[in-house]
KOLMAR-547984 format. One record per residue: x, y, z of N, C-alpha, C in turn. Coordinates in steps of 0.1 Angstrom, whole numbers, plus 5000, padded with zeros to 4 digits. Layout:
// residues N
XYZXYZXYZ;...
END
This chain:
// residues 729
848462833573847262753570846562803558;846062713550845362753538843962813542;843762933537842463003541841262923537;841462843526840262763522839862663532;840862623541840462523551839862583564;839862723565839262783577837762763577;837162743589835662723589834962843586;833862833580833062953577832062973588;831763103591830863143602829763223597;828663223605827463303601827763453604;827463533594827663683597826663723608;827163813617826263863628826064013626;825064063633824664203632824064253645;824364373649823764443661822864553658;821764553664820764663662821264783670;821564893662822165013669821265063680;819965063677818965113687819065033700;819164903698819264813710820564833717;821664853709822964883715822865013723;822265123717822065243724821265233737;820165153736819365123747820165053758;820964963754821764883764822764973771;823365063763824265153770823565253780;822465303776821665393785821265313797;820765193795820365113807821565093816;822765063810823965043818824365163826;824265283820824565403827823565433838;822265413835821265433845821465343857;821765213853821965113864823165153872;824265203866825465253873825065363882;824265463878823965583886823165533898;822165443895821365393906822265313916;823165233910824065163919824865253929;825365363923826065453932825265513943;823965543939823065593949822665493960;822465373955822165263964823265233974;824565233968825665213977825765313988;825465433986825365533996824265504006;823065464001821965434010822265324019;822865214013823265094021824265134032;825265214028826365254037825765344049;824865424046824365524056823265454065;822765344061821665274069822365184079;821565134088821965034098820864954103;821164844108820164754114819264694103;817964684106817064624097816964704083;816964834084816964914072818164894063;819264864069820464824061820264704053;819664604059819364474053818364494041;817364574044816264594034816864654022;817664764024818264834013819264744005;819964664012820864574006820164473997;819164414002818364313994817664383982;816964493985816264563974817264613964;818364673969819364723960820064613951;820264503957820864393949819964343938;818664333941817664293931817564393920;817464523924817364623914818564643905;819764653912820964673904821264553895;820964423901821164303893820264303881;819064343883818064343872818464443861;819064563866819464663856820664613848;821664553854822764503847822364393837;821564303843821064183834820264243823;819464343825818664403814819464453803;820564523807821564573797822064463788;822464353795822864233788821864173779;820664163784819564093777819064173765;818964313767818564393756819664393745;820964393750822064373740821964243732;821564133739821464003733820264003723;819164073727817964073718818264153706;819264253707819564333695820564263686;821064143690821964073682821163983672;821663973660820963893650821963813641;821363703637822163613627821163593615;821663533605820763513593819663403597;819663353609818763253613817863313624;816763243627815963283638816663243651;816563333662817163313675816063313686;816363243696815563253708816363213720;815863243732816563223744815763133754;816463033759815762943768815563013781;814462983788813963053800814963013811;815362893813816162853824817462923825;818162923813819462983813819363133814;818363193809818063333810817863373825;817063293832816863313846818163303854;818963203851820263173858821163293856;821163353844821963473841821563593850;820163603852819663713860820163693875;820063563879820563533893821963563895;822763533885824263573885824463723886;823663803879823763943879823363993893;822263943899821863983912822963943923;823563833921824663793931825863883930;826263923917827364013916826964153922;825764193920825364323926825364313941;824864203947824864183961826264203967;827264133960828664143964829164293964;828764363953829164503952828664593963;827364573965826764663976827164623990;827464493992827964454005829364514008;830264503998831564564000831464714001;830664783993830464923993829964974007;829164894013828564934026829564934037;830664864035831664864046832464994047;832365084037832965214038834465214036;835165144045836665144044837064994042;837764974031838264834028839664854022;840564754025841864754021842064694007;843364694002843664633989843264493987;843464403997843164263996841664243994;840864314003839464294001838964353988;839664453983839264513970839464413959;840664343959840964253949840064133949;839764073961838963963962837463993958;837064113962835664153958835564183943;836664233937836564263923836564133915;837364033919837363903912835963833914;835463843926834063783928833063853919;833063983919832064053911832364033896;833564033892833864003878833463863874;833663763883833163633880831663623879;830963703887829463703887829063763874;829663873869829263943857829563853845;830763783845831063693834830063573834;829763523846828763423847827463463841;826963583844825763643839825863643823;826963693818827063713804827063573797;827963483801828163363793827063263796;826363273808825163183809824063243800;823963373800822963433791823263393776;824563393772824863353759824463203756;824663123767824262983766822762963765;821963073768820563063765820163043751;821163073742821063043728821362903725;820362813724820662673722820962643708;822262653705822762643691823262503688;823062463675823562343670824162363656;825462343654826462313665826662433674;827462403685827562503695828362623691;828362723700829162853697830562823698;831362883689832762873690833362993696;834162973707834663093715836163113712;836463243711837763293709838363313723;839263223728839763233742840363363746;841263423738841863543742840863663744;839863663735838863763737837963733749;837763613752836963573764837763623777;839063593776839963633787839963793789;839963863777839864003778838564053784;837463993780836164033786836164013801;836763893805836863873820837663973827;838764013820839664123826838864253827;838164283816837364403817836264393828;835664283830834664263841835264293854;836464233856837164243869837564393871;838164453860838564593861837464683864;836264663857835164743859834664733873;834664603878834264583892835164663902;836464653900837464723909837164873908;836964923895836765073894835465113901;834465023900833165053907833365063922;834064963927834264963942835065093946;836065123938836865243942835965373941;835165373931834265493930833265493941;832665373945831865373957832465423969;833765393971834565423983834765573983;835165633972835565773973834365873971;833365823964832165913962831465943975;831565843985830865863998831565974006;832866004003833566114010833466244003;832766253991832666373984831766473991;831966603989831066703994829766703988;828666733995827266713989827166793976;827666913975827466993963828266943951;829266853953829966793942829566653939;828666603947828266453946827566423933;826566503929825766473917826566473904;827466583902828266583890829266463890;829866433901830766323901830066193899;828866183905828066053903827666033888;827366143881826966133867828266093859;829366153862830566113855830965963858;830865923870831165793874830165693867;828965723866827965643860828265623845;828765733839829165723824830265623823;831265633831832465553830832065403833;831265383844830865243847830065183836;829065263831828165213820828965173808;829965253804830765213792831565093795;832065083807832964963811832064843810;830864843816830064723816829664683802;829264793794828964763780830164703772;831364763775832564713769832764573771;832564533784832664383787831764303780;830464353779829364273772829764253757;830064363751830264353736831564283733;832564293742833764223740833464073741;832664033751832263893752831463843740;830563933734829863903722830763883710;831863963710832763953699833563823700;833663763711834363633713833663513708;832363533705831463423700831463413685;831563293679831363273665830363163663;829563173653828563073650828863013636;829162883636829562813624828462813613;828862823601827862823590826962693591;825762713589824762603590824262573603;824662663613824162653627822662673627;821962603637820562613638820262643653;819362743656818962773670817862683673;818062603684816962503688815962563697;816262693701815262763711814562873705;814262863692813462973686812062993691;811562883697810162893702810162953717;811362993722811363053736811363203735;812263273743812163413744812863483732;812063573725812563633713811663753709;812163823699811363933693811764073698;811464163688811764313692810764363702;809664313703808664353713809164323727;809764203728810364173741811464263745;812264303735813364403738812764533744;811664583737811064703742810464683756;809864573758809264543772810264543782;811364463780812364453790813064583792;813364653781813964793783813164883791;811864893788810964983795810764943809;810564813811810264763825811564783834;812664763828813964783836814164923839;813965013829814065153831813165203842;811865163841810865203852811365153865;811865023866812264973879813465053884;814465083875815565163880815165303884;814365363876813965503879813065503892;812265403893811465403906812365383918;813365293916814265273927815065403930;815465463920816165593922815365693928;814065703924813165803930812965763945;812765633948812565593962813765623970;814965593964816265623972816365773974;816065853964816166003966815166053976;813965993975812966043985813366003999;813865884000814265834013815365914019;816265954009817466034013816966174018;815966234010815466364015814766354028;813966244029813266224042814266204054;815366134050816366104060817066244064;817366324054817866454057816966534066;815666534062814666604071814666554085;814666414085814666354098815866384106;817066384099818266424106818266564111;817666654103817566794107816666804119;815466734118814566734130815266674142;815966564140816666504152817666604157;818466674148819466764152818766884160;817666924154816967034161816466994175;815866874175815466824188816566804198;817766754192818866744201819366874206;819366974197819767114201818767164212;817467144209816467194218816667114232;816866984231817066914243818366964251;819366994243820667044249820367174256;819667264248819367394254818467374266;817467284266816567264277817367204289;818267114286819167064297819967164303;820567254294821367364299820567464307;819367494302818467584309818067524323;817767394323817467324336818567334345;819767314339820967314348821167454354;820967554345821167694350820067724360;818867684358817767704368818167634381;818667514379819067444392820167514399;821167564391822267634397821667764404;820767834397820267954403819367924415;818667814414817767784425818467734438;819667664436820267594447821667644450;822267734442823667774444823667924444;824767974451824968114451825768154439;825268254432825868294419827268344420;827568414431828868474433829968374436;829668294446830668204452830568054446;829468024441829167884436828867794448;828767844460828367764471826867734471;826467624478824967604480824367734487;823167754483822367864490821567814501;820767894507819967854519819067734516;818467734504817467624500818267494500;819367484493820167364492820667324506;821167424514821667394527820567334536;819367384536818367324544817967184539;818067164526817767024521818866934526;820066974525821166884530821066864545;820666974552820466964567819366854570;818366864562817266764564817666624562;818466594552818966464549819966424560;820766514564821766484575821066444588;819966514591819166474603818566334601;818166304589817566164587818666064588;819866084583820965994584821365974599;821366094606821766084620820766004628;819466024624818465944631818565794629;818865754617818965614614820265554621;821365634621822565594628822265574643;821565664649821365654663820465544667;819565504658818665384660819565264662;820665264655821665144656822665164667;822265254677823065274688824465334685;824465414674825765484670825565624674;826365674684826265804689826865904678;825965974672826366074661825666204663;826366314661825766444662826166524649;825366634647825666724637825766864643;826466954637826667094642826367184630;825767304633825567414624826367534629;827267584621827967704624827467824615;827067934622826668054615827768154615;828368184604829568264603829168404597;829468514604829168644599830468724599;830768784588832068864587831968994594;832969024602833069154609833969244601;833469374599834269464592834269454577;833269374572833169364557832669484550;831669544556830969654550831869774547;832769814557833669934554834569904542;835069774541835969744530835169744517;833969694517833069684505832769824500;832569914510832170054506833370134502;834470114509835670194506836370154493;836470024491837169974479836269924467;834969934469834069894459833569754460;832469734452831869604452832769494447;833569524437834469424431835469364442;835969454451836769414462835969324472;834769374474833869294483833569154478;833369154465833069024459834268934460;835468994458836768914459836868854473;836568934483836668884497835668764499;834468784494833468684496833868544489;834368564477834868434470836068374477;836968454482838168404489837668344502;836668404509836168344521835568214519;834768204508834168074504835267964502;836268004495837367904492838067854505;838267954514838967914527838067824535;836767854536835867774544835767634538;835667624524835567494518836767404521;837967464521839167394524839267344538;838467404547838567364561837667244565;836667214557835767104560835966984552;835366874556835366744549834466754537;834666654528833766654516832366624519;832166554530830766524535830066644541;830866744545830266864551829766964541;829067064545828467164536828767304540;829267384531829467524533828467604524;827667694529826667764521826767914524;826467994514826368144516824868174516;824468234527822968264529822668404529;823568494528823368634529824468714523;824468844525825568934520826868884524;827168884537828368834543828168724553;827168644551826768544561826968404554;827568314562827768174557827268074567;826867954563826467844571827367734569;827767654579828567534578827867424585;827667314578827067194583828167094585;828367054598829366954601828666824605;828966714599828366584602829366494609;828866404617829666314625830466384636;829966484642830666554653830466484666;831566484674831466414687830966494698;831466614700831066694712831366844709;831066924720831267064719832767104716;833667024721835067054719835467044704;834866954697835166944683834567064675;833367104680832767224674833667344676;834167364688834967474692836267474684;836867354682838067334674837767384659;836567344654836267384640836067534639;835467594650835267734650836567814650;837467764658838767824659839567824646;839367704639839967704625839467804616;838167824617837467934608837968064612;838068094625838568224630839968254625;840868144626842268164621842268184606;841568104599841568114584841068254579;840068304585839568434581840268554586;841168524596841968644601843168664593;843468564584844568584575844268704565;845268784561844968904553844468864539;843668944533843168934520843869034511;844368994500845069084490844069144481;843969274483842969354475843669474469;843769484456844269604449845669634454;846469524456847869544461847969574476;846869574483846869604497846469474505;846969464517846669354526845569394536;844369344534843269384543842869264552;842469304564842069204574840669224579;839969114580838669114586838569004597;837469004604837268904614835868844612;835468754621834168704619833568664633;832268654634831568614645830868484642;830968384651830468244648829468204659;828368154654827368094663827267944661;827267864672827367724670826167654677;825567564671824467484677824767334674;824767254684824967114683823667034685;823466944676822166864677822566714678;821866634687820666674693820766734707;822066764711822266824725821566954726;821567044716821067184717820167204706;818967254709818067304699817267194692;816067234687815167144680815667144665;815267024658815767014644815367124635;814167174637813667284628814067424632;814867434642815367564647816867574647;817567484641818967484642819667604636;819167644624819767764618819467894626;818167904630817868024638818568034651;818767914657819467904670820967944668;821567894657822967924653823068074651;822068134644821968284642821968354655;821168314664821068384677822368374684;823068254684824368244690825468334683;825368344670826268434663826068584668;824868624669824668764674825068784688;825068674696825568684710827168704709;827768634700829268654698829568794693;828668844684828968974678828769084689;827769064698827469154709828669154719;829369044720830469034729831769094723;831669154711832769224706833269174692;832669054688833069004675834468934675;834768874665836068804664836168684673;834968624676834968504684833768414681;833568314689832368224687831568214700;830368174698829468144710828668024707;828667934718827767814717826367854720;825367794714823967824716823567784731;822767874737822167844750820667864749;819967804758818467804757817967944758;818668034766818168174767818268244753;819268204745819268264732818168214723;817668094725816568044718815368114720;815168164733813968244736813968374728;815268434728815368554720815168534705;815668424700815468394686813968374683;813268294691811768274689811068414689;811468494699810768624700811068704687;812268704682812668774670811868724658;811668594657810968544646809468584647;808968584659807568634660807468784657;808468864662808469004659808569034644;809468944637809568964623808268954615;807568844619806268824612805268934615;805268974628804369084632804769214625;806069234624806569354618806069374603;806069264596805569274582804069314582;803269254591801869294592801669434597;802569484606802469614611802569724600;803469694590803569794579802269794571;801569684570800369684562799269744570;799169714583798069754592798369894598;799469964594799770094599799770104614;800470024621800570014635801670104641;802370184632803370264637802870404639;803670474648803270614652804570694655;804570824651805670904654805570974667;806570974675806671054688807671164685;807571274692808371394689808971434702;810371464702811071514714811571654710;811171754718811571894714813071914716;813672004708814972054709814972204712;815772244722815672374728816872454724;816572584719817672674715818372714728;819772704728820572724740820572874744;820372964734820473104738819073164741;818073134733816773194736815773104744;816172974746815372874753814072844747;813972884734812772854727812872724720;811772664716811772534709812272564694;813372494691813872514677813472414668;812872304672812472194664812172074672;811871964665811671834672812371724664;812571614672813071494665811971384665;811771324653810671224652811271094656;810671024665811070884669809870794667;810070684660808970594657808670494669;807470474670806970374680806070274673;806070154679805170044673804070014683;802870044679801670004687801269864684;801969764691801769624689800369584696;799569514689798269484695798269404708;799369314710799469234722800569294731;801669334726802869374734802769524738;801869594733801769734736802769824728;803169934734804070024727805469974728;806069954716807469904715808370004710;809470024718810470124714811270084702;811870174694812570134682813870044684;814470054696815569974699815269824697;813969784699813669644698813269594684;813069684675812569644661813369704650;814069814652814769874640815869784635;816669724644817669624639817069504632;815869464637815169354630814669394616;814169514615813769564602814869574592;816069614597817269624588817669484584;817669384593818069254589817169184579;815969204580814969134571814469224560;815169334557814869414545813569494546;813169524558811869604560812169754563;813369784565813669924570813470024559;813569994547813370094536811870134536;810970034536809570064536809170144549;809770104560809470174573809970314572;811170324567811770464566810970554557;810470504546809670584537808370634544;807870544552806570574560806970684570;808070674577808470774587808570914580;809270924569809471044562808171104557;807271024552805971064547805171114558;805171044569804371084581804871214587;806171234587806771354593806371474584;806371454571805971564562804471594564;803671484566802271514568802071594581;802771554591802571624604803071774603;804171794596804671934594803572014587;802971954576801872024569800672054578;800371964586799271984596799572094605;800772094611801172204620801072344612;801572334600801572464592800072514590;799172414588797772454587797172514599;797872484611797372534624798172664628;799072714618799772834620801072814628;801572684628802772654636803872604626;804972674626806072634617807172554626;807372424623808172344631808972254622;810372254624811172164617811272034624;811371924616811371784622812571714617;813271644626814471564623814071424623;814471344612814271204611815571134610;815671014616816870924615816770844602;817970824596818070744584818870624586;818570514579819370394580820270384568;821270294569822270274558821570214546;820470134549819770074538819070184529;818570284536817870394528818970474520;820070494526821170574519821670494507;821570364507822070284495820970284484;819770334487818770334476819070444466;819270414453819670514444818670624442;817370594444816270694442815770754456;816570734466816070784479815770934480;816671014475816471154475815271194467;815071124456813871154448812571124456;812571014463811370974471811171074482;812271124488812071234498811471354492;811971394480811371514473809871494470;809571364466808171344463807271354475;807771304487806971324500806771464503;807871544502807771694504806671754495;806771724482805871784473804471734475;804271614479802971554481802171634492;802971674503802271744514802571894514;803171944503803472084502804272144513;805372074517806172114528807572164523;808072274528809372324524810472234528;811372204520812472114523813272164535;813372294538814072344549813572294562;812272244563811772204575811972054578;812671984569812971844571814471834573;814871774585816271754588816571594589;817571554582817871404581819071384590;818971294600820071254609820671124605;822071124603822770994601823870984611;824170864616825170844626826570874620;827470914628828870944624829470824618;829370704623829970584618829370554604;828070574602827470554589828070654579;828170774583828670874574830070854569;830870794578832270774575832570644568;831970534574832170404568831670384554;830470444552829770424539829870554531;831070614531831170754527830770774513;831070684504830770704490829270704487;828570604493827170594492826470714499;827070754510826570864518826670994510;827871014504828071134497827171154486;826871044478825971054466824571094471;824071014481822671034486822471174492;823471204501823271334508823371454498;824271434487824271544477822971554470;822271444468820871444463819971514472;820071494485819171554495819471704495;820771744494821171884495820571954483;820571884471819971954459818571994461;817771914468816371944470816172034483;817272064490817172164501816972094515;817171964516816971894529818271914537;818171954550819271964559819771834563;821071834568821671704573822371734586;822171634595822771634609823571504611;824771524617825571404620825271364634;824671244636824171194649825271114656;825171114669826071034678827571074675;827771204673829171244670830071224681;831271174678832271144688832370994692;831370914688831370774691832070684681;832170734668832770654658834170714654;834670664642835970724638835670824626;836270934627835871044618837071074609;836671124597837671174588837271314585;838071414590837771554589837671594575;838471534566838371564552836971524546;836571404550835271364546834171444552;834271474565833271554572833171694565;834271754561834171884554833371874541;833471754534832871744521831371724522;830871674534829471644536828671784538;827571794531826771924533825971924546;826671894557825971884570825772024576;824672044583824372174590824672174605;824672054610824972044625825471904628;826071894640826471764646825771744659;825571614663824871584675825771514685;826071564696826871504706826171384712;826871264713826171144718825871164733;824871094737824371104751825471044761;826270954756827270894766828271004771;828571104763829471204767828671304777;827371324773826671424781826471364795;826171234796825971174809827171184819;828371194813829571194822830071334824;829371434819829871574820830071614835;829271574844829371624858830471554865;830871434861831771354869833071324862;833171344849834371304842834971424835;836271454839836971564833837171544818;837571414814837871394800836571404792;835371374797834171394790833971544787;834171624797834071764795835071814784;836271764784837271804775836771764760;836271644759835871594746834671684741;833671704749832571784745832971924741;833871984749834272124746835072124733;835872024730836672014718835671994706;834671914707833771884696832972014693;832572084703831872214701832672314693;833972324698834872424692835172384677;835372244675835672204662834472224652;833272194657832072204649831872354645;832072444655831872584652832972634642;834172584644835172614634834872574620;834072464619833672414605832372474601;831772564609830572634606829372544608;829472454617828372364620827672394634;826372384635825672394648825872264656;825672274669825872154678824672134686;824172004686823071964694823571864704;823171874717823571774727822271704731;822371564729821171484733821471414746;820371374753820471304766820671394777;820271524776820371624787819271584798;819671554810818771504820818771594833;819871674835819971744847820271894844;819971974854820272124852821772144851;822572064859824072084858824572054844;824071944838824471914824824072034815;822872084817822472194808823372314810;823672344823824572464825825972444819;826572334821827872304815827872324800;826772264793826672274779826572414774;825672484781825472624777826772704779;827472674789828772754792829772724781;829672604775830672564764830172614751;828972674750828472734738827672634729;827172534735826272444728825072514722;824672484710823672564703822272514707;822072384707820672324710820872204720;819772194728819772084738818572004737;818671874740817571784739817671674749;816571644756816671534766815471544776;815471454785814371444795814271564804;815371634805815371754814814271854809;814071854795813071944789811771864787;811871744780810671674777810971534772;810171444775810271314769809571304755;809971204747809171194734807771184736;806871244728805471234730804771244716;803571204715802771204703802471354699;801871374688801571504683800671584692;799571514696798571584705799271624718;800071534724800671564737801671674735;802271684723803271784721802571924721;801371934716800672064716800272094731;799971994739799672024753800972074760;802072014756803372054762803672194759;803472234746803572374743802772464751;801572424755800672504763801172524777;801972434782802472454796803672544796;804272574785805472664785805172804783;806072894788805773034786805773074772;805173184768805173224754806473254749;807373304758808773324754809473204750;809273094757809872964754809372914741;808172954736807672894724807872984712;808873074714809073174703809473104690;809972984691810272914679809072874670;807872894676806772864668806472964658;806973084658806773184648805573274652;805473384644804373484647803073424645;802873344634801573294631801173204642;802073124647801773034658801373104670;802073214673801773294685800373354684;799973394672798573454670797473344672;797673234666796673134666796573064680;797773044686797772964699797773054711;797573194709797573284720796573254731;795373204728794473174739794973064748;795772964742796172854749797472874756;798172974752799572994758799573114767;799773104779799873214788801073304785;800973424785802173514783802973534795;804273564793805173584804804773704812;
END
């Protein structure tokens, strides 16, 4: 074609400052777009919609501002202006394209098809913005477009849109510390792509020579460029600031929410642990007494409602106490004892229905609540199952160990009042234990009387410790060779305000069961030391024997407390003798050995009480620092009539003397018993034949009735001070 025939076009020019401003606005708009995309994605509900609308308006305004500033920086040799309607329409197209971008970005995960469709839609919106904005130049003749360049600008718009969506997608997965650098780099790429599309589209436009702009009286001027650029920048920066502030506040809120959630989790866990501690046994995981009584109360209510509907229904409470548990626990250690308790709990749980309850209420005591029981026979059947299950061997440290149990049964409403079911079952269990153990006993009304009396005594016993209602009685021990008083045994009595003087057989066991024996035992030792000191002040030296309980021997600081009592009253340790039963010394040997060793270190003597009634280990007996053994009264009572009793007593005396131990015989009531014991070489005798237990003042009177020779054990000082009261031989 002849070049002279080509149409002539007006030369165009771009203001570099305006171009630079448009590029910066495009980059800022891209950075804000990336931030808004994350905000929209992380929000939900009403906040999601607000951010989407506000983000679309802001981002659309930013992109449109880049286009409009670039248009205002474009110049021809003629005056230019932009019509308001077309300019507003181009802004609306920019906002629409931004809305599509943010909506797709908020979806988080989108596949290739959605990416393509969204990119085309966004590209079309950007092209619409650009070419509608170009149409705001009302030119005559019209703008001449270069179609390939227009197509290239459209391709750039679609490609930039696809790149933006991919950046939106992957930037959300970036680590927080890498997000800002990546976002800056992405904003640079997106800004250049958007500007590339704009200026490619501008390059596609040609203005024929002689063209006139018919909209010169509309939007125009460098001042407008500045205003639009500044206003858009302020809008974008303000939006970015708001987004950043909201993000920070959201992070703070999330941290607070996380902290509150952690605190709530910890509180829930703490409440659960408190609930577990309050209502379950820590060792076995079974319900404890509190939870058992609550379930018992609900069971009684359910039974009451069922019986109102003429449904015959009963409940039963079984009180299970392990026989022979203590020797195993003491011999093999607490770990073995704990293993047996857990295994016992498992066996009991397997025996009952899910609606029944098994609880651990004491060291080796368990309660079973059976609902829907028909009669006594069903209770007996359940008890026999328990007896058989617990008679099976327990595997401990490679050994097969066996225990038994005693069971007390109460059936309601046939037996016992609702509020006394547990105590009645307890009374029945003790009846089974007194019968030899390894069996069960059904509750009877006579047991209930005993249980009520025990409950009353328990309450009174606690008050007696506070009100000091106890008193020590003393029974003399007579030297077999010299017939002089060699010492006394202290026996506690309870001066009950209503019941009168109560012997220890009626309350010592109760004190042990309810954890009062240690306090009572401490008082007995302190009172014995006080009385020894008082006698010493009167010139009378007298040793006193006191009986110890297993509970006292298990106290780690028991020997220290005895030493403190001796020091408090200024009493020599040699005047205090501690008596423990043979069964206690052997069964609880480890605890006994430690405690008695502590007593020996402070100089307190030891005596083995009731010797011959339990099972003995001579090797253990040799290791104990005992000074004497005490023959049980059951052998002494049969001396006159039973040959085997005489043989046993004679053997015990010989064995004790061979071990270097003295021998005391208790329960001597006749002269024949005395003569037989003396003939066998018994060292000391004690019993009603000589004197009954008496209080301290009566003991002094008793000394006064004896010959001075019989009181030789009182010592020289005693003889001098008490000479006026004691007749000489």
